[in-house]
Phi, psi and omega in degrees: 000318176296324179296320179296319179297313179303314177302324178293318179297315181298322178296318181296311179303315179299320175302315184293316180297316180297313181300318177299319176300317182295317180298318182292317179297319181293330178281325180291328183304300181291343180273352186299315177297322178299317182297321180291322179292322184291335175293329178284320183241082177305141187228141173242130181248137174220120174271132181249132183307145182299328181293326178292319178298315177295325186293328184302306180047045184274145181281150177292135176298131182242004176278156179289323181237119181235117177285140165280169184297339182282350181054028172239351185231130182231120185269135175260297179190142175270151178224140173287134182220109178250024179286333174222083181083172186261097186233159165253124176254120182256119175284134187206172168240127180229157169283125193291343179254322192283328187269106183256324187215130179221156180228142175264128175257105184268139179256115185255126175244153010267358185281353168072033179259155174242132178245133183252129183230132184288136188267152165263120181264112180248097176279126183302149184286343186258056177284342182051043171088345181286149182294329180254146179206170178297144180212150171255123173257109190247126179232135171292131180278157180301150182290317186260035184206140170250087184297140176263344185217151179218150169243154179242126181219148183285001184220149174282359184233148178158181183268114181301330180296341188267356191260135173290140182249136183239140175284134176273114183274167178072017179291326180255134173273125182233160176300151179295137176260355177210151173273322183226127172237129177265131176254123181241122177211145344249153179273113182214184176071031185051052187311132185214021178277066189298312184298311183292326179298309179301318179298315177298318176302314185286328171293320176301318181292322178294322181283347173123018182273139178255336184217138176237121176260125184238124174270102190260121170270304171198163178199172182285168182291326175297317178296323176304317181294323179293314179297322173304315180299314181290329175294313177295329179289332183096002181279321187257142168239118183260125175253116177304137185222070182276049188298329183284357172283344186240334187221155171280114187261150175246149171267008179257163184265345181231146185299328180296339181271333183198105189283082178242186181287319187210145185270148171050046179054036178064033183305318186293322175300316180297320180297314181295321176297323184291320179297311183292322181303324184254010184299322179259006184251334189225140179298315180229150171241133181255127181251100175203170182271166181294341179262014181239137177228122173288105188258110178297143176251315181280334187238169179265340180217168182289328184294314175293323177298311184290326176299316180292316180296321178290323180297321182283335188231070182298143178080001178275134182247351185226123179243121184254135185241135180294140177271130182227125188276126170251097187302135175288350182275349181243121185227167174242150179291344177304145172060034172280086184271118189300319183295331180288339181292341180273356183257131181293142176125180186261143169264099189295333178299340183266002183235095184234028176242127181247151177286149174284157177298143176266127180296138177065017174241132183295132177261104185297149184240162171236172197225151160246126186231151165277109190299336181284352179257001184254133175257311176220141177232152168251199185279317190250357178196166175269147180270323178213134183203163171269141179084194190251167171244145183234131174273117182277126182298148183285353172279350172263321176192157176214164178270115170282109181236099185265110187204186173300145184289156173263334176244075188289344180275352182287130172289160180304325184294338179276349178275163183255120179285127184218104185258023182302322180302330184293345177297341184251010193300318183299306181294323182294314181298315180302314183287324179292317179298324179298317181293311183303315181287346173265351186232272184294307183291332176295321182287332185277346180293000000 
């Protein structure tokens, strides 16, 4: 009788253990990826009652650059990124040594809880010696919540009423509103190269651009009128970039040239923000300066050029184009349009001689990228991306860069005459005149 009871007990225990194992296995399967992600992004969760969250009623931060109280961390904007787990990636500027620990405070609706998640702080490798640099503040999002807003704080504890709140962008996937978006950063130094800027804008439009995003620190009054025209036209989006209100900025690219807080007006941070800002809006993002034009040689526009390049290079997300200097000191009498002479800036149609390549000197490149394949970018290459990068041969396209010469001792005879730009002269002249007569020349009358 005792043996029968023992066998019965053993059988019951065995059933319980088996059933428990099945439950654990069925739970572990879908949790495996989350566990791996959580090892990368350690998380602390704290639920805050709904009444405290509602009482705060804080407005969302709407400045482009928002300093935290430590004055070592500056938030640009958070973006939803589900390419490797469900995370919020905050584009920021941080001091590479002083900022050790940060937390994301997620606001979950409709149940009104706040979840705190420890951040991974990834300072970009291309600081070029400056103490401050671009950084990704990356936090794993709560499992049962699609947060619309987040705050960044150096502690998992604190007063929620005192934290700036930021909208998490890219939460909704929408149809592309542009094939090509150009990112220009940063406009500074009371920028007044009006004629060349208008010519570049009109060339971008001829080549197939729908949107140009400009991170503006400052510019001349005349340039403001031109920007206003393009804003009203819908071509330009101006992002205020008052970085010198918070940091000592340099117009140089390396700390050894100018010992300030951050290089080149925080250009690298602006470029990264521009990629994420347009990740769900544009098929391609073009990273170049206002005095640069990626000029097709084999094709007439960027759409046909990129279709061909993608067909030849499947899986490629980054296309790099060689920079070629067309010195503004060497000109031709062709296209000397008298009304343009009253406008400050360079007439690119008069500069069609380029410098030859210098042996053993790096020729910097600029890029057209698929933004959904880029994780971090620098100025002349991407730092982290999905897929491959391709160097585009100059017989396919090159960067027309009209500026002061790099080889100033070369005589004109040693330069290479390249009139590729003149293929567009008729449309370019007509379009530039239209803009000038509605902005600058109208004001000069």
